[in-house]
N, C-alpha and C positions, 0 to 999 in steps of 0.2 A: 504494500500500500504506500503510495507516494504522499509525502507531507506537503500540504499546500503552502504553509507558512513556516519555514524552518526556524526562524528567529523566535516566533511565538512558541513553537515546540520546545526549543532550547530553554526559554524562560520558564515554561511550565514544568519541564523536567527538574530544573533547579528548585522551583517553588515546592514541588511535591517531595523532593528529596530532603529539603530543609524541614518540612512538616513531619516527615517520618524520622527525622534526626539521623539520617545516613551520614557516614563520614566521607563518602565519595560517590561519584556518579559517572557514568559513561554516556557520551552523546556522539552521534555520527559527526565526522569531521567535515568542516568546510572552512574556507578562508575567513568569512565574516564571523563565524563562531569563534575561531582562534583569536581574531582581533578583539571581540567582546570579552573573551576570557582573559586576554592580556590586560585590558582596561580594568576588569574586576580584580585582578591580582595587584596591579599598580595602585589601585584605590583602597586596597585592604579588605575587600569583600570576600575573597576566597584565600585559602592557604597557598595553593599551588595548582598548576595544571600541567599536564603532560600530553604531548602530541604522539599518538600511537599510529599504527599503520592505517586503520580505518576510523578510529575513534579519538575522542579527546577525553582523558581522565581528569576529572576536576575534584580536588580535595576541598571540601566545604569547611568553612570557618565558623566556630562557635565561641562565644564569649560567656563564660560561666554558665554553660548549658543552653544559652539562647543564641539563635542564628545571628550572624553578623549582618545578613541581609534581612531587613524587616519587610520589604515589599518590592515587587517588580511589576512594571506596567508596560505593555506594548503600546506604542503611540501610533506610528505609521504602519498601516496594514496594506497588504497587496490590493485590497479593494478600495482603499482610501489613503493615499499617500499624504503625509504631512511634511511640508517643507517650511523651514524657518530661516530668516535672515539672521545675521549675527546679533542684531539688536532685539530680535524676537525670541531668543533662546530663553525659555522659562527657568525660574528657580524651582528646585525640587525640594519639598518639605522645608521651606525657608532656608535653603542653602545646605541642608544636612544630607542631601542625596546628589546624584549625578544624572545628567542626560548623556545618552550615547547617540552620536550623530554619524551618518555616512556623508562625508564631504568629498570634494574633488581631490583633497590631499590624503584620503583614506578614512578609516573609521577612527573616531576620537571622541573623548568626553567633551562636555560643554565648555569647561574652562579652557581647555587647549584650543577649542574652536574659536572662542573669544580672543585668545592670545594671538592666533594666526589671522584673526579678523575675517573668518569665512563662515557661512551658514551651510545648510545642507538638509538632508532628510533626517528628521527626528525619529530614530528607531525605537528607543525605549528609555524608561526612567528607572533608576535603582535607588533605593534608600534603605 
């Protein structure tokens, strides 16, 4: 069965694994998922990730038994794309979360997008 929206599937697998208190999860590999996993690692939302032959192994992070990721939300969907300019990038949870954007310079978080002064497709929000 083909997945219609691989990013939504990726976020749902993370959400479900966190609710089940799993230590790690495996997701099918793609370049955009690797880029999102790299952002999550750099921002401190996951412990680590490893690129395998066909999958990505993600080590989830918990702080005193509670997940480091409180919420994930898919913004731009295949049926309704959401594009934002650099001045339109929203704050997530009053600055406590991050936006992940697909820009002309690659996939990056909202603060880096503001730094490079470029907008793009608002993929998801993590807090």
